[in-house]
mmCIF file of the protein (N, C-alpha, C, O) and its ligand, coordinates in Angstrom:
data_MODEL
# 
_entry.id   MODEL 
# 
loop_
_entity.id 
_entity.type 
_entity.pdbx_number_of_molecules 
1 polymer     1 
2 non-polymer 1 
# 
_entity_poly.entity_id                      1 
_entity_poly.type                           'polypeptide(L)' 
_entity_poly.nstd_linkage                   no 
_entity_poly.nstd_monomer                   no 
_entity_poly.pdbx_seq_one_letter_code       MLKEIDLDKIYDIREYPDKHSGRCDNCDTAQFKSTIPKGEFIRQCAKCGMKKRV 
_entity_poly.pdbx_seq_one_letter_code_can   MLKEIDLDKIYDIREYPDKHSGRCDNCDTAQFKSTIPKGEFIRQCAKCGMKKRV 
_entity_poly.pdbx_strand_id                 A 
# 
loop_
_entity_poly_seq.entity_id 
_entity_poly_seq.num 
_entity_poly_seq.mon_id 
_entity_poly_seq.hetero 
1 1  MET n 
1 2  LEU n 
1 3  LYS n 
1 4  GLU n 
1 5  ILE n 
1 6  ASP n 
1 7  LEU n 
1 8  ASP n 
1 9  LYS n 
1 10 ILE n 
1 11 TYR n 
1 12 ASP n 
1 13 ILE n 
1 14 ARG n 
1 15 GLU n 
1 16 TYR n 
1 17 PRO n 
1 18 ASP n 
1 19 LYS n 
1 20 HIS n 
1 21 SER n 
1 22 GLY n 
1 23 ARG n 
1 24 CYS n 
1 25 ASP n 
1 26 ASN n 
1 27 CYS n 
1 28 ASP n 
1 29 THR n 
1 30 ALA n 
1 31 GLN n 
1 32 PHE n 
1 33 LYS n 
1 34 SER n 
1 35 THR n 
1 36 ILE n 
1 37 PRO n 
1 38 LYS n 
1 39 GLY n 
1 40 GLU n 
1 41 PHE n 
1 42 ILE n 
1 43 ARG n 
1 44 GLN n 
1 45 CYS n 
1 46 ALA n 
1 47 LYS n 
1 48 CYS n 
1 49 GLY n 
1 50 MET n 
1 51 LYS n 
1 52 LYS n 
1 53 ARG n 
1 54 VAL n 
# 
loop_
_struct_asym.id 
_struct_asym.entity_id 
A 1 
B 2 
# 
loop_
_chem_comp.id 
_chem_comp.type 
_chem_comp.mon_nstd_flag 
ALA 'L-peptide linking' y 
ARG 'L-peptide linking' y 
ASN 'L-peptide linking' y 
ASP 'L-peptide linking' y 
CYS 'L-peptide linking' y 
GLN 'L-peptide linking' y 
GLU 'L-peptide linking' y 
GLY 'peptide linking'   y 
HIS 'L-peptide linking' y 
ILE 'L-peptide linking' y 
LEU 'L-peptide linking' y 
LYS 'L-peptide linking' y 
MET 'L-peptide linking' y 
PHE 'L-peptide linking' y 
PRO 'L-peptide linking' y 
SER 'L-peptide linking' y 
THR 'L-peptide linking' y 
TYR 'L-peptide linking' y 
VAL 'L-peptide linking' y 
ZN  non-polymer         . 
# 
_pdbx_entity_nonpoly.entity_id   2 
_pdbx_entity_nonpoly.name        ? 
_pdbx_entity_nonpoly.comp_id     ZN 
# 
_pdbx_nonpoly_scheme.asym_id         B 
_pdbx_nonpoly_scheme.entity_id       2 
_pdbx_nonpoly_scheme.mon_id          ZN 
_pdbx_nonpoly_scheme.ndb_seq_num     1 
_pdbx_nonpoly_scheme.pdb_seq_num     101 
_pdbx_nonpoly_scheme.auth_seq_num    101 
_pdbx_nonpoly_scheme.pdb_mon_id      ZN 
_pdbx_nonpoly_scheme.auth_mon_id     ZN 
_pdbx_nonpoly_scheme.pdb_strand_id   A 
_pdbx_nonpoly_scheme.pdb_ins_code    . 
# 
loop_
_atom_site.group_PDB 
_atom_site.id 
_atom_site.type_symbol 
_atom_site.label_atom_id 
_atom_site.label_alt_id 
_atom_site.label_comp_id 
_atom_site.label_asym_id 
_atom_site.label_entity_id 
_atom_site.label_seq_id 
_atom_site.pdbx_PDB_ins_code 
_atom_site.Cartn_x 
_atom_site.Cartn_y 
_atom_site.Cartn_z 
_atom_site.occupancy 
_atom_site.B_iso_or_equiv 
_atom_site.pdbx_formal_charge 
_atom_site.auth_seq_id 
_atom_site.auth_comp_id 
_atom_site.auth_asym_id 
_atom_site.auth_atom_id 
_atom_site.pdbx_PDB_model_num 
ATOM   1   N  N  . MET A 1 1  ? 44.044 104.263 152.840 1.00 0.00 ? 1   MET A N  1 
ATOM   2   C  CA . MET A 1 1  ? 43.273 104.425 151.591 1.00 0.00 ? 1   MET A CA 1 
ATOM   3   C  C  . MET A 1 1  ? 44.064 103.874 150.417 1.00 0.00 ? 1   MET A C  1 
ATOM   4   O  O  . MET A 1 1  ? 45.248 103.559 150.528 1.00 0.00 ? 1   MET A O  1 
ATOM   5   N  N  . LEU A 1 2  ? 43.382 103.768 149.302 1.00 0.00 ? 2   LEU A N  1 
ATOM   6   C  CA . LEU A 1 2  ? 44.004 103.206 148.116 1.00 0.00 ? 2   LEU A CA 1 
ATOM   7   C  C  . LEU A 1 2  ? 44.984 104.193 147.501 1.00 0.00 ? 2   LEU A C  1 
ATOM   8   O  O  . LEU A 1 2  ? 44.704 105.386 147.386 1.00 0.00 ? 2   LEU A O  1 
ATOM   9   N  N  . LYS A 1 3  ? 46.127 103.674 147.115 1.00 0.00 ? 3   LYS A N  1 
ATOM   10  C  CA . LYS A 1 3  ? 47.075 104.511 146.381 1.00 0.00 ? 3   LYS A CA 1 
ATOM   11  C  C  . LYS A 1 3  ? 46.882 104.321 144.896 1.00 0.00 ? 3   LYS A C  1 
ATOM   12  O  O  . LYS A 1 3  ? 46.736 105.281 144.139 1.00 0.00 ? 3   LYS A O  1 
ATOM   13  N  N  . GLU A 1 4  ? 46.884 103.062 144.493 1.00 0.00 ? 4   GLU A N  1 
ATOM   14  C  CA . GLU A 1 4  ? 46.626 102.761 143.088 1.00 0.00 ? 4   GLU A CA 1 
ATOM   15  C  C  . GLU A 1 4  ? 45.438 101.823 142.991 1.00 0.00 ? 4   GLU A C  1 
ATOM   16  O  O  . GLU A 1 4  ? 45.301 100.898 143.792 1.00 0.00 ? 4   GLU A O  1 
ATOM   17  N  N  . ILE A 1 5  ? 44.598 102.056 142.032 1.00 0.00 ? 5   ILE A N  1 
ATOM   18  C  CA . ILE A 1 5  ? 43.441 101.206 141.831 1.00 0.00 ? 5   ILE A CA 1 
ATOM   19  C  C  . ILE A 1 5  ? 43.787 100.124 140.808 1.00 0.00 ? 5   ILE A C  1 
ATOM   20  O  O  . ILE A 1 5  ? 44.220 100.422 139.695 1.00 0.00 ? 5   ILE A O  1 
ATOM   21  N  N  . ASP A 1 6  ? 43.593 98.885  141.195 1.00 0.00 ? 6   ASP A N  1 
ATOM   22  C  CA . ASP A 1 6  ? 43.795 97.767  140.275 1.00 0.00 ? 6   ASP A CA 1 
ATOM   23  C  C  . ASP A 1 6  ? 42.439 97.399  139.685 1.00 0.00 ? 6   ASP A C  1 
ATOM   24  O  O  . ASP A 1 6  ? 41.559 96.898  140.385 1.00 0.00 ? 6   ASP A O  1 
ATOM   25  N  N  . LEU A 1 7  ? 42.285 97.651  138.402 1.00 0.00 ? 7   LEU A N  1 
ATOM   26  C  CA . LEU A 1 7  ? 40.978 97.462  137.781 1.00 0.00 ? 7   LEU A CA 1 
ATOM   27  C  C  . LEU A 1 7  ? 40.636 95.993  137.556 1.00 0.00 ? 7   LEU A C  1 
ATOM   28  O  O  . LEU A 1 7  ? 39.500 95.667  137.213 1.00 0.00 ? 7   LEU A O  1 
ATOM   29  N  N  . ASP A 1 8  ? 41.602 95.112  137.745 1.00 0.00 ? 8   ASP A N  1 
ATOM   30  C  CA . ASP A 1 8  ? 41.319 93.682  137.625 1.00 0.00 ? 8   ASP A CA 1 
ATOM   31  C  C  . ASP A 1 8  ? 40.818 93.102  138.943 1.00 0.00 ? 8   ASP A C  1 
ATOM   32  O  O  . ASP A 1 8  ? 40.285 91.993  138.992 1.00 0.00 ? 8   ASP A O  1 
ATOM   33  N  N  . LYS A 1 9  ? 41.000 93.868  139.994 1.00 0.00 ? 9   LYS A N  1 
ATOM   34  C  CA . LYS A 1 9  ? 40.639 93.386  141.315 1.00 0.00 ? 9   LYS A CA 1 
ATOM   35  C  C  . LYS A 1 9  ? 39.215 93.802  141.659 1.00 0.00 ? 9   LYS A C  1 
ATOM   36  O  O  . LYS A 1 9  ? 38.729 94.832  141.192 1.00 0.00 ? 9   LYS A O  1 
ATOM   37  N  N  . ILE A 1 10 ? 38.551 92.992  142.478 1.00 0.00 ? 10  ILE A N  1 
ATOM   38  C  CA . ILE A 1 10 ? 37.260 93.399  143.011 1.00 0.00 ? 10  ILE A CA 1 
ATOM   39  C  C  . ILE A 1 10 ? 37.478 93.822  144.456 1.00 0.00 ? 10  ILE A C  1 
ATOM   40  O  O  . ILE A 1 10 ? 37.809 92.996  145.307 1.00 0.00 ? 10  ILE A O  1 
ATOM   41  N  N  . TYR A 1 11 ? 37.297 95.068  144.722 1.00 0.00 ? 11  TYR A N  1 
ATOM   42  C  CA . TYR A 1 11 ? 37.466 95.591  146.073 1.00 0.00 ? 11  TYR A CA 1 
ATOM   43  C  C  . TYR A 1 11 ? 36.206 95.322  146.892 1.00 0.00 ? 11  TYR A C  1 
ATOM   44  O  O  . TYR A 1 11 ? 35.116 95.164  146.343 1.00 0.00 ? 11  TYR A O  1 
ATOM   45  N  N  . ASP A 1 12 ? 36.368 95.274  148.171 1.00 0.00 ? 12  ASP A N  1 
ATOM   46  C  CA . ASP A 1 12 ? 35.225 95.070  149.063 1.00 0.00 ? 12  ASP A CA 1 
ATOM   47  C  C  . ASP A 1 12 ? 34.943 96.373  149.803 1.00 0.00 ? 12  ASP A C  1 
ATOM   48  O  O  . ASP A 1 12 ? 35.838 96.978  150.393 1.00 0.00 ? 12  ASP A O  1 
ATOM   49  N  N  . ILE A 1 13 ? 33.705 96.783  149.758 1.00 0.00 ? 13  ILE A N  1 
ATOM   50  C  CA . ILE A 1 13 ? 33.376 98.095  150.321 1.00 0.00 ? 13  ILE A CA 1 
ATOM   51  C  C  . ILE A 1 13 ? 33.606 98.153  151.836 1.00 0.00 ? 13  ILE A C  1 
ATOM   52  O  O  . ILE A 1 13 ? 33.754 99.236  152.401 1.00 0.00 ? 13  ILE A O  1 
ATOM   53  N  N  . ARG A 1 14 ? 33.636 96.978  152.495 1.00 0.00 ? 14  ARG A N  1 
ATOM   54  C  CA . ARG A 1 14 ? 33.920 96.980  153.934 1.00 0.00 ? 14  ARG A CA 1 
ATOM   55  C  C  . ARG A 1 14 ? 35.397 97.261  154.209 1.00 0.00 ? 14  ARG A C  1 
ATOM   56  O  O  . ARG A 1 14 ? 35.752 97.841  155.236 1.00 0.00 ? 14  ARG A O  1 
ATOM   57  N  N  . GLU A 1 15 ? 36.253 96.837  153.271 1.00 0.00 ? 15  GLU A N  1 
ATOM   58  C  CA . GLU A 1 15 ? 37.680 97.136  153.407 1.00 0.00 ? 15  GLU A CA 1 
ATOM   59  C  C  . GLU A 1 15 ? 38.024 98.497  152.817 1.00 0.00 ? 15  GLU A C  1 
ATOM   60  O  O  . GLU A 1 15 ? 38.909 99.201  153.303 1.00 0.00 ? 15  GLU A O  1 
ATOM   61  N  N  . TYR A 1 16 ? 37.307 98.845  151.764 1.00 0.00 ? 16  TYR A N  1 
ATOM   62  C  CA . TYR A 1 16 ? 37.593 100.099 151.053 1.00 0.00 ? 16  TYR A CA 1 
ATOM   63  C  C  . TYR A 1 16 ? 36.308 100.893 150.895 1.00 0.00 ? 16  TYR A C  1 
ATOM   64  O  O  . TYR A 1 16 ? 35.705 100.889 149.822 1.00 0.00 ? 16  TYR A O  1 
ATOM   65  N  N  . PRO A 1 17 ? 35.888 101.562 151.936 1.00 0.00 ? 17  PRO A N  1 
ATOM   66  C  CA . PRO A 1 17 ? 34.667 102.386 151.844 1.00 0.00 ? 17  PRO A CA 1 
ATOM   67  C  C  . PRO A 1 17 ? 34.837 103.479 150.777 1.00 0.00 ? 17  PRO A C  1 
ATOM   68  O  O  . PRO A 1 17 ? 35.948 103.941 150.519 1.00 0.00 ? 17  PRO A O  1 
ATOM   69  N  N  . ASP A 1 18 ? 33.734 103.875 150.174 1.00 0.00 ? 18  ASP A N  1 
ATOM   70  C  CA . ASP A 1 18 ? 33.788 104.945 149.172 1.00 0.00 ? 18  ASP A CA 1 
ATOM   71  C  C  . ASP A 1 18 ? 34.353 106.220 149.781 1.00 0.00 ? 18  ASP A C  1 
ATOM   72  O  O  . ASP A 1 18 ? 33.972 106.625 150.879 1.00 0.00 ? 18  ASP A O  1 
ATOM   73  N  N  . LYS A 1 19 ? 35.261 106.838 149.052 1.00 0.00 ? 19  LYS A N  1 
ATOM   74  C  CA . LYS A 1 19 ? 35.780 108.131 149.505 1.00 0.00 ? 19  LYS A CA 1 
ATOM   75  C  C  . LYS A 1 19 ? 34.652 109.151 149.523 1.00 0.00 ? 19  LYS A C  1 
ATOM   76  O  O  . LYS A 1 19 ? 34.480 109.907 150.479 1.00 0.00 ? 19  LYS A O  1 
ATOM   77  N  N  . HIS A 1 20 ? 33.892 109.147 148.437 1.00 0.00 ? 20  HIS A N  1 
ATOM   78  C  CA . HIS A 1 20 ? 32.660 109.925 148.379 1.00 0.00 ? 20  HIS A CA 1 
ATOM   79  C  C  . HIS A 1 20 ? 31.546 108.913 148.168 1.00 0.00 ? 20  HIS A C  1 
ATOM   80  O  O  . HIS A 1 20 ? 31.540 108.181 147.179 1.00 0.00 ? 20  HIS A O  1 
ATOM   81  N  N  . SER A 1 21 ? 30.625 108.878 149.081 1.00 0.00 ? 21  SER A N  1 
ATOM   82  C  CA . SER A 1 21 ? 29.587 107.853 149.056 1.00 0.00 ? 21  SER A CA 1 
ATOM   83  C  C  . SER A 1 21 ? 28.865 107.806 147.710 1.00 0.00 ? 21  SER A C  1 
ATOM   84  O  O  . SER A 1 21 ? 28.384 108.825 147.212 1.00 0.00 ? 21  SER A O  1 
ATOM   85  N  N  . GLY A 1 22 ? 28.797 106.606 147.130 1.00 0.00 ? 22  GLY A N  1 
ATOM   86  C  CA . GLY A 1 22 ? 28.097 106.433 145.868 1.00 0.00 ? 22  GLY A CA 1 
ATOM   87  C  C  . GLY A 1 22 ? 28.896 106.860 144.655 1.00 0.00 ? 22  GLY A C  1 
ATOM   88  O  O  . GLY A 1 22 ? 28.363 106.946 143.549 1.00 0.00 ? 22  GLY A O  1 
ATOM   89  N  N  . ARG A 1 23 ? 30.200 107.132 144.867 1.00 0.00 ? 23  ARG A N  1 
ATOM   90  C  CA . ARG A 1 23 ? 31.038 107.529 143.737 1.00 0.00 ? 23  ARG A CA 1 
ATOM   91  C  C  . ARG A 1 23 ? 32.245 106.615 143.634 1.00 0.00 ? 23  ARG A C  1 
ATOM   92  O  O  . ARG A 1 23 ? 32.721 106.057 144.623 1.00 0.00 ? 23  ARG A O  1 
ATOM   93  N  N  . CYS A 1 24 ? 32.721 106.480 142.416 1.00 0.00 ? 24  CYS A N  1 
ATOM   94  C  CA . CYS A 1 24 ? 33.898 105.670 142.163 1.00 0.00 ? 24  CYS A CA 1 
ATOM   95  C  C  . CYS A 1 24 ? 35.135 106.291 142.824 1.00 0.00 ? 24  CYS A C  1 
ATOM   96  O  O  . CYS A 1 24 ? 35.356 107.499 142.743 1.00 0.00 ? 24  CYS A O  1 
ATOM   97  N  N  . ASP A 1 25 ? 35.938 105.439 143.482 1.00 0.00 ? 25  ASP A N  1 
ATOM   98  C  CA . ASP A 1 25 ? 37.155 105.951 144.118 1.00 0.00 ? 25  ASP A CA 1 
ATOM   99  C  C  . ASP A 1 25 ? 38.193 106.391 143.090 1.00 0.00 ? 25  ASP A C  1 
ATOM   100 O  O  . ASP A 1 25 ? 39.031 107.252 143.357 1.00 0.00 ? 25  ASP A O  1 
ATOM   101 N  N  . ASN A 1 26 ? 38.120 105.791 141.928 1.00 0.00 ? 26  ASN A N  1 
ATOM   102 C  CA . ASN A 1 26 ? 39.148 106.028 140.917 1.00 0.00 ? 26  ASN A CA 1 
ATOM   103 C  C  . ASN A 1 26 ? 38.881 107.297 140.115 1.00 0.00 ? 26  ASN A C  1 
ATOM   104 O  O  . ASN A 1 26 ? 39.784 108.111 139.922 1.00 0.00 ? 26  ASN A O  1 
ATOM   105 N  N  . CYS A 1 27 ? 37.643 107.470 139.648 1.00 0.00 ? 27  CYS A N  1 
ATOM   106 C  CA . CYS A 1 27 ? 37.375 108.590 138.734 1.00 0.00 ? 27  CYS A CA 1 
ATOM   107 C  C  . CYS A 1 27 ? 36.211 109.470 139.202 1.00 0.00 ? 27  CYS A C  1 
ATOM   108 O  O  . CYS A 1 27 ? 35.833 110.421 138.518 1.00 0.00 ? 27  CYS A O  1 
ATOM   109 N  N  . ASP A 1 28 ? 35.643 109.146 140.376 1.00 0.00 ? 28  ASP A N  1 
ATOM   110 C  CA . ASP A 1 28 ? 34.601 109.972 140.984 1.00 0.00 ? 28  ASP A CA 1 
ATOM   111 C  C  . ASP A 1 28 ? 33.298 110.014 140.185 1.00 0.00 ? 28  ASP A C  1 
ATOM   112 O  O  . ASP A 1 28 ? 32.490 110.930 140.342 1.00 0.00 ? 28  ASP A O  1 
ATOM   113 N  N  . THR A 1 29 ? 33.111 109.026 139.339 1.00 0.00 ? 29  THR A N  1 
ATOM   114 C  CA . THR A 1 29 ? 31.858 108.930 138.589 1.00 0.00 ? 29  THR A CA 1 
ATOM   115 C  C  . THR A 1 29 ? 30.771 108.326 139.469 1.00 0.00 ? 29  THR A C  1 
ATOM   116 O  O  . THR A 1 29 ? 31.050 107.475 140.315 1.00 0.00 ? 29  THR A O  1 
ATOM   117 N  N  . ALA A 1 30 ? 29.544 108.764 139.271 1.00 0.00 ? 30  ALA A N  1 
ATOM   118 C  CA . ALA A 1 30 ? 28.440 108.230 140.071 1.00 0.00 ? 30  ALA A CA 1 
ATOM   119 C  C  . ALA A 1 30 ? 27.587 107.252 139.266 1.00 0.00 ? 30  ALA A C  1 
ATOM   120 O  O  . ALA A 1 30 ? 26.510 106.858 139.711 1.00 0.00 ? 30  ALA A O  1 
ATOM   121 N  N  . GLN A 1 31 ? 28.064 106.862 138.087 1.00 0.00 ? 31  GLN A N  1 
ATOM   122 C  CA . GLN A 1 31 ? 27.304 105.911 137.277 1.00 0.00 ? 31  GLN A CA 1 
ATOM   123 C  C  . GLN A 1 31 ? 27.958 104.540 137.343 1.00 0.00 ? 31  GLN A C  1 
ATOM   124 O  O  . GLN A 1 31 ? 29.162 104.395 137.131 1.00 0.00 ? 31  GLN A O  1 
ATOM   125 N  N  . PHE A 1 32 ? 27.138 103.536 137.643 1.00 0.00 ? 32  PHE A N  1 
ATOM   126 C  CA . PHE A 1 32 ? 27.652 102.184 137.782 1.00 0.00 ? 32  PHE A CA 1 
ATOM   127 C  C  . PHE A 1 32 ? 26.782 101.192 137.038 1.00 0.00 ? 32  PHE A C  1 
ATOM   128 O  O  . PHE A 1 32 ? 25.588 101.403 136.825 1.00 0.00 ? 32  PHE A O  1 
ATOM   129 N  N  . LYS A 1 33 ? 27.427 100.104 136.650 1.00 0.00 ? 33  LYS A N  1 
ATOM   130 C  CA . LYS A 1 33 ? 26.700 98.941  136.170 1.00 0.00 ? 33  LYS A CA 1 
ATOM   131 C  C  . LYS A 1 33 ? 26.790 97.916  137.288 1.00 0.00 ? 33  LYS A C  1 
ATOM   132 O  O  . LYS A 1 33 ? 27.840 97.761  137.911 1.00 0.00 ? 33  LYS A O  1 
ATOM   133 N  N  . SER A 1 34 ? 25.714 97.230  137.536 1.00 0.00 ? 34  SER A N  1 
ATOM   134 C  CA . SER A 1 34 ? 25.731 96.256  138.609 1.00 0.00 ? 34  SER A CA 1 
ATOM   135 C  C  . SER A 1 34 ? 25.500 94.858  138.074 1.00 0.00 ? 34  SER A C  1 
ATOM   136 O  O  . SER A 1 34 ? 24.654 94.637  137.209 1.00 0.00 ? 34  SER A O  1 
ATOM   137 N  N  . THR A 1 35 ? 26.263 93.924  138.602 1.00 0.00 ? 35  THR A N  1 
ATOM   138 C  CA . THR A 1 35 ? 26.056 92.525  138.258 1.00 0.00 ? 35  THR A CA 1 
ATOM   139 C  C  . THR A 1 35 ? 26.010 91.730  139.555 1.00 0.00 ? 35  THR A C  1 
ATOM   140 O  O  . THR A 1 35 ? 26.511 92.163  140.593 1.00 0.00 ? 35  THR A O  1 
ATOM   141 N  N  . ILE A 1 36 ? 25.398 90.566  139.467 1.00 0.00 ? 36  ILE A N  1 
ATOM   142 C  CA . ILE A 1 36 ? 25.292 89.730  140.667 1.00 0.00 ? 36  ILE A CA 1 
ATOM   143 C  C  . ILE A 1 36 ? 25.773 88.308  140.345 1.00 0.00 ? 36  ILE A C  1 
ATOM   144 O  O  . ILE A 1 36 ? 24.977 87.369  140.348 1.00 0.00 ? 36  ILE A O  1 
ATOM   145 N  N  . PRO A 1 37 ? 27.081 88.152  140.066 1.00 0.00 ? 37  PRO A N  1 
ATOM   146 C  CA . PRO A 1 37 ? 27.588 86.803  139.853 1.00 0.00 ? 37  PRO A CA 1 
ATOM   147 C  C  . PRO A 1 37 ? 27.684 86.080  141.189 1.00 0.00 ? 37  PRO A C  1 
ATOM   148 O  O  . PRO A 1 37 ? 28.103 86.668  142.186 1.00 0.00 ? 37  PRO A O  1 
ATOM   149 N  N  . LYS A 1 38 ? 27.306 84.834  141.214 1.00 0.00 ? 38  LYS A N  1 
ATOM   150 C  CA . LYS A 1 38 ? 27.389 83.997  142.434 1.00 0.00 ? 38  LYS A CA 1 
ATOM   151 C  C  . LYS A 1 38 ? 26.707 84.644  143.631 1.00 0.00 ? 38  LYS A C  1 
ATOM   152 O  O  . LYS A 1 38 ? 27.130 84.446  144.769 1.00 0.00 ? 38  LYS A O  1 
ATOM   153 N  N  . GLY A 1 39 ? 25.674 85.402  143.386 1.00 0.00 ? 39  GLY A N  1 
ATOM   154 C  CA . GLY A 1 39 ? 24.918 85.965  144.499 1.00 0.00 ? 39  GLY A CA 1 
ATOM   155 C  C  . GLY A 1 39 ? 25.573 87.152  145.177 1.00 0.00 ? 39  GLY A C  1 
ATOM   156 O  O  . GLY A 1 39 ? 25.044 87.685  146.152 1.00 0.00 ? 39  GLY A O  1 
ATOM   157 N  N  . GLU A 1 40 ? 26.737 87.575  144.658 1.00 0.00 ? 40  GLU A N  1 
ATOM   158 C  CA . GLU A 1 40 ? 27.374 88.753  145.243 1.00 0.00 ? 40  GLU A CA 1 
ATOM   159 C  C  . GLU A 1 40 ? 27.049 89.963  144.378 1.00 0.00 ? 40  GLU A C  1 
ATOM   160 O  O  . GLU A 1 40 ? 27.078 89.886  143.150 1.00 0.00 ? 40  GLU A O  1 
ATOM   161 N  N  . PHE A 1 41 ? 26.747 91.054  145.012 1.00 0.00 ? 41  PHE A N  1 
ATOM   162 C  CA . PHE A 1 41 ? 26.413 92.266  144.291 1.00 0.00 ? 41  PHE A CA 1 
ATOM   163 C  C  . PHE A 1 41 ? 27.694 93.021  143.978 1.00 0.00 ? 41  PHE A C  1 
ATOM   164 O  O  . PHE A 1 41 ? 28.361 93.538  144.874 1.00 0.00 ? 41  PHE A O  1 
ATOM   165 N  N  . ILE A 1 42 ? 28.030 93.076  142.681 1.00 0.00 ? 42  ILE A N  1 
ATOM   166 C  CA . ILE A 1 42 ? 29.248 93.754  142.253 1.00 0.00 ? 42  ILE A CA 1 
ATOM   167 C  C  . ILE A 1 42 ? 28.876 95.043  141.528 1.00 0.00 ? 42  ILE A C  1 
ATOM   168 O  O  . ILE A 1 42 ? 28.099 95.027  140.574 1.00 0.00 ? 42  ILE A O  1 
ATOM   169 N  N  . ARG A 1 43 ? 29.423 96.128  141.977 1.00 0.00 ? 43  ARG A N  1 
ATOM   170 C  CA . ARG A 1 43 ? 29.171 97.427  141.366 1.00 0.00 ? 43  ARG A CA 1 
ATOM   171 C  C  . ARG A 1 43 ? 30.385 97.801  140.529 1.00 0.00 ? 43  ARG A C  1 
ATOM   172 O  O  . ARG A 1 43 ? 31.501 97.914  141.035 1.00 0.00 ? 43  ARG A O  1 
ATOM   173 N  N  . GLN A 1 44 ? 30.144 97.989  139.248 1.00 0.00 ? 44  GLN A N  1 
ATOM   174 C  CA . GLN A 1 44 ? 31.250 98.333  138.361 1.00 0.00 ? 44  GLN A CA 1 
ATOM   175 C  C  . GLN A 1 44 ? 31.065 99.742  137.828 1.00 0.00 ? 44  GLN A C  1 
ATOM   176 O  O  . GLN A 1 44 ? 29.989 100.107 137.354 1.00 0.00 ? 44  GLN A O  1 
ATOM   177 N  N  . CYS A 1 45 ? 32.115 100.516 137.911 1.00 0.00 ? 45  CYS A N  1 
ATOM   178 C  CA . CYS A 1 45 ? 32.065 101.880 137.408 1.00 0.00 ? 45  CYS A CA 1 
ATOM   179 C  C  . CYS A 1 45 ? 31.811 101.879 135.901 1.00 0.00 ? 45  CYS A C  1 
ATOM   180 O  O  . CYS A 1 45 ? 32.453 101.136 135.159 1.00 0.00 ? 45  CYS A O  1 
ATOM   181 N  N  . ALA A 1 46 ? 30.880 102.708 135.457 1.00 0.00 ? 46  ALA A N  1 
ATOM   182 C  CA . ALA A 1 46 ? 30.544 102.756 134.036 1.00 0.00 ? 46  ALA A CA 1 
ATOM   183 C  C  . ALA A 1 46 ? 31.640 103.434 133.226 1.00 0.00 ? 46  ALA A C  1 
ATOM   184 O  O  . ALA A 1 46 ? 31.684 103.285 132.005 1.00 0.00 ? 46  ALA A O  1 
ATOM   185 N  N  . LYS A 1 47 ? 32.510 104.163 133.873 1.00 0.00 ? 47  LYS A N  1 
ATOM   186 C  CA . LYS A 1 47 ? 33.532 104.919 133.163 1.00 0.00 ? 47  LYS A CA 1 
ATOM   187 C  C  . LYS A 1 47 ? 34.874 104.187 133.141 1.00 0.00 ? 47  LYS A C  1 
ATOM   188 O  O  . LYS A 1 47 ? 35.409 103.894 132.072 1.00 0.00 ? 47  LYS A O  1 
ATOM   189 N  N  . CYS A 1 48 ? 35.411 103.895 134.319 1.00 0.00 ? 48  CYS A N  1 
ATOM   190 C  CA . CYS A 1 48 ? 36.754 103.296 134.339 1.00 0.00 ? 48  CYS A CA 1 
ATOM   191 C  C  . CYS A 1 48 ? 36.736 101.783 134.553 1.00 0.00 ? 48  CYS A C  1 
ATOM   192 O  O  . CYS A 1 48 ? 37.737 101.111 134.307 1.00 0.00 ? 48  CYS A O  1 
ATOM   193 N  N  . GLY A 1 49 ? 35.614 101.249 135.006 1.00 0.00 ? 49  GLY A N  1 
ATOM   194 C  CA . GLY A 1 49 ? 35.506 99.800  135.159 1.00 0.00 ? 49  GLY A CA 1 
ATOM   195 C  C  . GLY A 1 49 ? 35.945 99.260  136.506 1.00 0.00 ? 49  GLY A C  1 
ATOM   196 O  O  . GLY A 1 49 ? 36.015 98.045  136.686 1.00 0.00 ? 49  GLY A O  1 
ATOM   197 N  N  . MET A 1 50 ? 36.236 100.122 137.441 1.00 0.00 ? 50  MET A N  1 
ATOM   198 C  CA . MET A 1 50 ? 36.603 99.654  138.776 1.00 0.00 ? 50  MET A CA 1 
ATOM   199 C  C  . MET A 1 50 ? 35.437 98.894  139.403 1.00 0.00 ? 50  MET A C  1 
ATOM   200 O  O  . MET A 1 50 ? 34.283 99.316  139.337 1.00 0.00 ? 50  MET A O  1 
ATOM   201 N  N  . LYS A 1 51 ? 35.780 97.752  140.015 1.00 0.00 ? 51  LYS A N  1 
ATOM   202 C  CA . LYS A 1 51 ? 34.738 96.895  140.588 1.00 0.00 ? 51  LYS A CA 1 
ATOM   203 C  C  . LYS A 1 51 ? 34.801 96.891  142.115 1.00 0.00 ? 51  LYS A C  1 
ATOM   204 O  O  . LYS A 1 51 ? 35.872 96.854  142.722 1.00 0.00 ? 51  LYS A O  1 
ATOM   205 N  N  . LYS A 1 52 ? 33.633 96.929  142.694 1.00 0.00 ? 52  LYS A N  1 
ATOM   206 C  CA . LYS A 1 52 ? 33.565 96.868  144.160 1.00 0.00 ? 52  LYS A CA 1 
ATOM   207 C  C  . LYS A 1 52 ? 32.402 95.986  144.578 1.00 0.00 ? 52  LYS A C  1 
ATOM   208 O  O  . LYS A 1 52 ? 31.294 96.089  144.051 1.00 0.00 ? 52  LYS A O  1 
ATOM   209 N  N  . ARG A 1 53 ? 32.683 95.124  145.533 1.00 0.00 ? 53  ARG A N  1 
ATOM   210 C  CA . ARG A 1 53 ? 31.649 94.270  146.120 1.00 0.00 ? 53  ARG A CA 1 
ATOM   211 C  C  . ARG A 1 53 ? 30.946 95.075  147.199 1.00 0.00 ? 53  ARG A C  1 
ATOM   212 O  O  . ARG A 1 53 ? 31.574 95.535  148.153 1.00 0.00 ? 53  ARG A O  1 
ATOM   213 N  N  . VAL A 1 54 ? 29.629 95.244  147.040 1.00 0.00 ? 54  VAL A N  1 
ATOM   214 C  CA . VAL A 1 54 ? 28.926 96.119  147.974 1.00 0.00 ? 54  VAL A CA 1 
ATOM   215 C  C  . VAL A 1 54 ? 27.840 95.384  148.755 1.00 0.00 ? 54  VAL A C  1 
ATOM   216 O  O  . VAL A 1 54 ? 27.158 95.989  149.583 1.00 0.00 ? 54  VAL A O  1 
HETATM 217 ZN ZN . ZN  B 2 .  ? 35.539 104.903 137.889 1.00 0.00 2 101 ZN  A ZN 1 
# 
């Protein structure tokens, strides 16, 4: 599992599954902003900004 979250990095949910499904690994928030740059669905935490490719 992750020890430190790098907020500049985009994690991949296949490598780093959610600790709690649908919640941010870093701050446990369930609110996200989603963007789809280059056809990839990126979920960004609304609170801390952690990004995950889902
Ligand atoms: Zn977060």
